[in-house]
TIKE-766774 format. One record per atom (N, C-alpha, C): residue number from 0; atom name; x, y, z negated. Coordinates in Angstrom, 1 decimal, m for minus. Each point is the difference from the previous one (the first is absolute). Layout:
BEGIN
DOTOR,gulum,padren,c1,c2,c3
DOTOR,NUM,CA,X,Y,Z
...
This chain:
BEGIN
DOTOR,gulum,padren,c1,c2,c3
DOTOR,0,N,85.2,115.3,m115.2
DOTOR,0,CA,0.3,1.2,0.7
DOTOR,0,C,1.5,0.1,0.4
DOTOR,1,N,0.9,m0.4,m0.9
DOTOR,1,CA,1.4,0.0,0.3
DOTOR,1,C,0.3,m1.0,1.1
DOTOR,2,N,m0.7,m1.1,0.0
DOTOR,2,CA,0.3,m1.0,1.0
DOTOR,2,C,m0.4,0.5,1.4
DOTOR,3,N,m1.1,0.7,0.1
DOTOR,3,CA,m0.5,0.6,1.2
DOTOR,3,C,1.0,1.1,0.4
DOTOR,4,N,0.4,0.9,m0.9
DOTOR,4,CA,0.9,1.1,0.4
DOTOR,4,C,1.3,m0.6,0.5
DOTOR,5,N,0.5,m1.1,m0.6
DOTOR,5,CA,1.2,m0.6,0.5
DOTOR,5,C,m0.1,m0.4,1.5
DOTOR,6,N,m1.2,m0.3,0.4
DOTOR,6,CA,m0.2,m0.4,1.4
DOTOR,6,C,m0.1,1.2,1.0
DOTOR,7,N,m0.4,1.2,m0.5
DOTOR,7,CA,m0.2,1.1,0.9
DOTOR,7,C,0.9,1.1,m0.1
DOTOR,8,N,0.8,0.1,m1.1
DOTOR,8,CA,0.9,1.1,m0.2
DOTOR,8,C,1.3,m0.3,0.7
DOTOR,9,N,0.5,0.9,0.8
DOTOR,9,CA,1.2,m0.2,0.8
DOTOR,9,C,1.2,m0.1,m1.0
DOTOR,10,N,1.0,m0.8,0.4
DOTOR,10,CA,1.2,0.0,m0.8
DOTOR,10,C,0.9,1.1,0.4
DOTOR,11,N,0.6,0.7,m1.0
DOTOR,11,CA,1.0,1.1,0.3
DOTOR,11,C,1.3,m0.7,0.3
DOTOR,12,N,0.5,0.4,1.2
DOTOR,12,CA,1.3,m0.6,0.5
DOTOR,12,C,1.1,1.0,m0.1
DOTOR,13,N,m0.3,1.2,m0.5
DOTOR,13,CA,1.1,1.0,0.1
DOTOR,13,C,0.1,0.8,m1.4
DOTOR,14,N,1.1,0.6,m0.2
DOTOR,14,CA,0.2,0.8,m1.2
DOTOR,14,C,m0.4,1.4,0.4
DOTOR,15,N,m1.0,0.6,m0.7
DOTOR,15,CA,m0.5,1.3,0.4
DOTOR,15,C,1.1,1.1,m0.4
DOTOR,16,N,0.9,m0.2,m0.9
DOTOR,16,CA,0.9,1.0,m0.4
DOTOR,16,C,1.2,0.1,0.9
DOTOR,17,N,0.3,m1.0,0.9
DOTOR,17,CA,1.1,0.0,0.8
DOTOR,17,C,m0.4,0.4,1.5
DOTOR,18,N,0.4,1.2,0.4
DOTOR,18,CA,m0.4,0.5,1.3
DOTOR,18,C,0.8,m0.6,1.1
DOTOR,19,N,1.2,m0.6,m0.3
DOTOR,19,CA,0.8,m0.6,1.1
DOTOR,19,C,m0.1,m1.6,m0.2
DOTOR,20,N,m1.1,m0.4,m0.4
DOTOR,20,CA,m0.1,m1.5,m0.2
DOTOR,20,C,m0.1,m0.7,1.3
DOTOR,21,N,0.3,m1.3,m0.1
DOTOR,21,CA,m0.1,m0.9,1.2
DOTOR,21,C,m1.2,m0.9,m0.4
DOTOR,22,N,m0.8,m0.3,1.0
DOTOR,22,CA,m1.1,m0.9,m0.2
DOTOR,22,C,0.5,m1.4,m0.2
DOTOR,23,N,m0.5,m0.7,m1.0
DOTOR,23,CA,0.3,m1.4,m0.2
DOTOR,23,C,m0.6,m0.8,1.1
DOTOR,24,N,0.6,m1.1,0.3
DOTOR,24,CA,m0.6,m0.9,1.0
DOTOR,24,C,m1.4,m0.5,m0.6
DOTOR,25,N,m0.9,m0.3,0.9
DOTOR,25,CA,m1.3,m0.4,m0.4
DOTOR,25,C,0.1,m1.4,m0.6
DOTOR,26,N,m0.7,m0.2,m1.1
DOTOR,26,CA,0.0,m1.2,m0.8
DOTOR,26,C,m1.4,m0.5,0.0
DOTOR,27,N,m0.1,m1.3,m0.2
DOTOR,27,CA,m1.3,m0.6,m0.2
DOTOR,27,C,m0.6,0.5,m1.3
DOTOR,28,N,m1.3,0.4,0.0
DOTOR,28,CA,m0.6,0.4,m1.3
DOTOR,28,C,0.1,m1.1,m1.0
DOTOR,29,N,0.0,0.4,m1.3
DOTOR,29,CA,0.1,m1.0,m1.0
DOTOR,29,C,m1.3,m0.9,0.0
DOTOR,30,N,0.2,m1.2,m0.3
DOTOR,30,CA,m1.1,m0.9,0.0
DOTOR,30,C,m0.9,0.3,m1.2
DOTOR,31,N,m1.3,m0.3,0.2
DOTOR,31,CA,m1.0,0.2,m1.1
DOTOR,31,C,m0.8,m1.2,m0.3
DOTOR,32,N,m0.8,0.0,m1.0
DOTOR,32,CA,m0.8,m1.2,m0.3
DOTOR,32,C,m1.1,m0.2,1.0
DOTOR,33,N,m0.2,1.0,0.9
DOTOR,33,CA,m1.0,m0.1,1.0
DOTOR,33,C,0.5,m0.5,1.4
DOTOR,34,N,1.2,m0.3,0.1
DOTOR,34,CA,0.6,m0.4,1.3
DOTOR,34,C,m0.7,m1.2,0.6
DOTOR,35,N,m0.3,m1.0,m0.8
DOTOR,35,CA,m0.6,m1.2,0.5
DOTOR,35,C,m1.5,0.3,0.4
DOTOR,36,N,m0.7,0.8,m0.7
DOTOR,36,CA,m1.3,0.4,0.3
DOTOR,36,C,0.0,0.8,1.3
DOTOR,37,N,1.0,0.9,0.2
DOTOR,37,CA,0.1,0.8,1.2
DOTOR,37,C,0.2,m0.9,1.2
DOTOR,38,N,0.8,m1.0,m0.1
DOTOR,38,CA,0.2,m1.0,1.1
DOTOR,38,C,m1.3,m0.8,0.3
DOTOR,39,N,m0.6,m0.4,m1.1
DOTOR,39,CA,m1.3,m0.8,0.2
DOTOR,39,C,m1.1,0.9,0.7
DOTOR,40,N,m0.1,1.2,m0.4
DOTOR,40,CA,m1.0,0.9,0.6
DOTOR,40,C,0.3,0.2,1.5
DOTOR,41,N,1.3,0.3,0.3
DOTOR,41,CA,0.4,0.2,1.4
DOTOR,41,C,m0.2,m1.2,0.8
DOTOR,42,N,0.3,m1.2,m0.5
DOTOR,42,CA,m0.2,m1.3,0.8
DOTOR,42,C,m1.4,m0.3,0.1
DOTOR,43,N,m0.9,0.3,m1.0
DOTOR,43,CA,m1.4,m0.3,0.2
DOTOR,43,C,m0.6,0.9,1.1
DOTOR,44,N,0.4,1.3,0.0
DOTOR,44,CA,m0.6,0.9,1.0
DOTOR,44,C,0.6,m0.4,1.4
DOTOR,45,N,1.2,m0.3,0.0
DOTOR,45,CA,0.6,m0.3,1.3
DOTOR,45,C,m0.5,m1.3,0.6
DOTOR,46,N,m0.2,m1.1,m0.8
DOTOR,46,CA,m0.2,m1.3,0.6
DOTOR,46,C,m1.3,m0.7,m0.5
DOTOR,47,N,m0.6,0.4,m1.1
DOTOR,47,CA,m1.1,m0.8,m0.5
DOTOR,47,C,m1.4,0.7,0.0
DOTOR,48,N,0.0,1.3,0.3
DOTOR,48,CA,m1.3,0.7,0.0
DOTOR,48,C,m0.7,m0.4,1.3
DOTOR,49,N,m1.3,0.4,0.0
DOTOR,49,CA,m0.8,m0.3,1.2
DOTOR,49,C,0.7,0.5,1.3
DOTOR,50,N,0.5,1.2,m0.1
DOTOR,50,CA,0.7,0.6,1.2
DOTOR,50,C,1.5,0.1,m0.4
DOTOR,51,N,0.9,m0.6,0.7
DOTOR,51,CA,1.4,0.1,m0.4
DOTOR,51,C,0.4,1.5,0.0
DOTOR,52,N,0.7,0.4,m1.0
DOTOR,52,CA,0.5,1.4,m0.1
DOTOR,52,C,m0.9,1.0,m0.7
DOTOR,53,N,m1.3,m0.5,m0.3
DOTOR,53,CA,m0.9,0.9,m0.8
DOTOR,53,C,m0.9,m0.8,m0.8
DOTOR,54,N,m0.5,0.6,m1.1
DOTOR,54,CA,m0.9,m0.7,m0.9
DOTOR,54,C,m0.9,1.0,m0.6
DOTOR,55,N,m1.3,m0.5,m0.2
DOTOR,55,CA,m0.9,0.9,m0.7
DOTOR,55,C,0.2,0.0,m1.5
DOTOR,56,N,m0.5,1.0,m0.6
DOTOR,56,CA,0.2,0.1,m1.4
DOTOR,56,C,m0.6,m1.2,m0.7
DOTOR,57,N,m1.2,m0.4,0.5
DOTOR,57,CA,m0.6,m1.2,m0.6
DOTOR,57,C,0.8,m1.3,0.1
DOTOR,58,N,0.6,m0.2,1.2
DOTOR,58,CA,0.9,m1.1,0.2
DOTOR,58,C,1.2,0.0,m1.0
DOTOR,59,N,0.6,1.2,m0.2
DOTOR,59,CA,1.1,0.1,m0.9
DOTOR,59,C,m0.4,m0.3,m1.5
DOTOR,60,N,m1.2,0.6,m0.3
DOTOR,60,CA,m0.5,m0.2,m1.4
DOTOR,60,C,m0.3,m1.4,m0.2
DOTOR,61,N,m0.6,m0.7,0.9
DOTOR,61,CA,m0.4,m1.4,m0.1
DOTOR,61,C,1.2,m0.9,m0.2
DOTOR,62,N,1.1,0.3,0.8
DOTOR,62,CA,1.2,m0.8,0.0
DOTOR,62,C,0.8,0.2,m1.2
DOTOR,63,N,0.1,1.3,m0.5
DOTOR,63,CA,0.9,0.3,m1.1
DOTOR,63,C,m0.6,0.2,m1.3
DOTOR,64,N,m1.3,m0.1,m0.1
DOTOR,64,CA,m0.7,0.3,m1.3
DOTOR,64,C,0.5,m1.0,m1.1
DOTOR,65,N,0.3,m1.2,0.3
DOTOR,65,CA,0.4,m1.0,m1.1
DOTOR,65,C,1.5,0.2,m0.3
DOTOR,66,N,0.7,0.7,0.8
DOTOR,66,CA,1.5,0.2,m0.2
DOTOR,66,C,0.3,1.3,m0.6
DOTOR,67,N,m1.0,0.9,m0.1
DOTOR,67,CA,0.3,1.4,m0.4
DOTOR,67,C,m0.9,0.4,m1.1
DOTOR,68,N,0.6,0.3,m1.2
DOTOR,68,CA,m0.9,0.6,m1.1
DOTOR,68,C,m0.5,1.3,0.4
DOTOR,69,N,m1.2,0.3,m0.6
DOTOR,69,CA,m0.7,1.3,0.4
DOTOR,69,C,0.9,1.2,m0.4
DOTOR,70,N,0.8,m0.1,m1.1
DOTOR,70,CA,0.8,1.2,m0.3
DOTOR,70,C,1.1,0.2,0.9
DOTOR,71,N,0.3,m0.9,1.0
DOTOR,71,CA,1.0,0.3,1.0
DOTOR,71,C,m0.6,0.4,1.3
DOTOR,72,N,m1.2,0.4,0.1
DOTOR,72,CA,m0.7,0.3,1.2
DOTOR,72,C,0.7,1.3,0.7
DOTOR,73,N,0.4,0.9,m0.9
DOTOR,73,CA,0.7,1.2,0.6
DOTOR,73,C,1.3,m0.4,0.7
DOTOR,74,N,0.7,m0.9,m0.6
DOTOR,74,CA,1.3,m0.5,0.6
DOTOR,74,C,m0.3,m0.7,1.3
DOTOR,75,N,m1.1,m0.8,0.0
DOTOR,75,CA,m0.4,m0.7,1.3
DOTOR,75,C,m0.3,1.0,1.1
DOTOR,76,N,m0.7,1.0,m0.4
DOTOR,76,CA,m0.4,1.1,1.0
DOTOR,76,C,1.2,0.7,0.5
DOTOR,77,N,1.0,0.2,m0.8
DOTOR,77,CA,1.2,0.7,0.4
DOTOR,77,C,0.9,m0.9,0.9
DOTOR,78,N,0.0,m1.3,m0.3
DOTOR,78,CA,0.6,m1.0,0.9
DOTOR,78,C,m0.7,0.1,1.4
DOTOR,79,N,m1.3,0.0,0.0
DOTOR,79,CA,m0.7,0.1,1.3
DOTOR,79,C,0.3,1.3,0.7
DOTOR,80,N,0.1,1.1,m0.7
DOTOR,80,CA,0.3,1.2,0.7
DOTOR,80,C,1.4,0.1,0.5
DOTOR,81,N,0.9,m0.7,m0.6
DOTOR,81,CA,1.4,m0.1,0.6
DOTOR,81,C,0.0,m0.9,1.2
DOTOR,82,N,m0.7,m1.0,0.0
DOTOR,82,CA,0.0,m1.0,1.1
DOTOR,82,C,m0.9,0.4,1.2
DOTOR,83,N,m1.1,0.7,m0.3
DOTOR,83,CA,m1.1,0.1,1.0
DOTOR,83,C,m0.5,1.4,0.2
DOTOR,84,N,m0.8,0.2,1.0
DOTOR,84,CA,m0.8,1.2,0.2
DOTOR,84,C,m1.4,m0.5,m0.3
DOTOR,85,N,m0.8,0.9,m0.5
DOTOR,85,CA,m1.4,m0.3,m0.3
DOTOR,85,C,m0.9,0.7,0.9
DOTOR,86,N,m1.1,m0.7,0.5
DOTOR,86,CA,m1.0,0.7,0.8
DOTOR,86,C,m1.3,m0.7,m0.3
DOTOR,87,N,m1.1,0.6,0.4
DOTOR,87,CA,m1.3,m0.7,m0.1
DOTOR,87,C,m0.5,m0.4,1.4
DOTOR,88,N,m0.5,m1.2,0.0
DOTOR,88,CA,m0.6,m0.5,1.3
DOTOR,88,C,m1.3,0.7,0.2
DOTOR,89,N,m0.5,m0.1,1.2
DOTOR,89,CA,m1.3,0.7,0.3
DOTOR,89,C,m1.2,m0.5,m0.9
DOTOR,90,N,0.1,m1.1,m0.6
DOTOR,90,CA,m1.0,m0.5,m0.9
DOTOR,90,C,0.3,0.6,m1.5
DOTOR,91,N,1.1,0.7,m0.1
DOTOR,91,CA,0.3,0.6,m1.3
DOTOR,91,C,0.9,m0.9,m0.9
DOTOR,92,N,0.4,m1.2,0.5
DOTOR,92,CA,0.8,m0.8,m0.8
DOTOR,92,C,1.5,0.5,0.0
DOTOR,93,N,0.6,0.0,m1.2
DOTOR,93,CA,1.4,0.4,m0.1
DOTOR,93,C,0.9,m1.0,0.6
DOTOR,94,N,1.0,0.5,0.8
DOTOR,94,CA,0.9,m0.9,0.7
DOTOR,94,C,1.5,0.5,m0.2
DOTOR,95,N,0.8,m0.9,m0.4
DOTOR,95,CA,1.5,0.3,m0.2
DOTOR,95,C,0.7,m0.7,1.1
DOTOR,96,N,0.8,0.9,0.8
DOTOR,96,CA,0.7,m0.5,1.1
DOTOR,96,C,1.5,0.2,m0.3
DOTOR,97,N,0.8,m1.1,0.2
DOTOR,97,CA,1.4,0.1,m0.2
DOTOR,97,C,0.7,1.1,0.8
DOTOR,98,N,0.9,0.8,m0.7
DOTOR,98,CA,0.8,1.0,0.8
DOTOR,98,C,0.9,m0.8,0.9
DOTOR,99,N,0.4,0.7,1.1
DOTOR,99,CA,0.8,m0.7,1.0
DOTOR,99,C,1.3,m0.6,m0.6
DOTOR,100,N,0.6,0.6,m0.9
DOTOR,100,CA,1.3,m0.5,m0.6
DOTOR,100,C,m0.2,m1.3,m0.8
DOTOR,101,N,m1.3,m0.4,m0.3
DOTOR,101,CA,m0.3,m1.2,m0.8
DOTOR,101,C,m0.6,m1.1,0.8
DOTOR,102,N,m0.2,0.3,1.3
DOTOR,102,CA,m0.7,m1.0,0.8
DOTOR,102,C,0.9,m1.1,0.5
């Protein structure tokens, strides 16, 4: 749960007690143990799925099931939510499409 929250909770860049504070320059977020997985998921969806830029839930599960323990499924889902938008095809299949900033 902490690992998932680390991925979705925004970092505080300001001091709430200082009303005349100056915003710090944007910094890269701290690296996590999931950075490599994030890159792998993005690259798979962008270049290796049946349709470049989108992948079905089944494609993703088939490709990553051997690399991801079941107890990390919530982290995997949060990675997908950060990278992609989710929709269902007319046949009802779940499809993850890369957000424009990750294409």
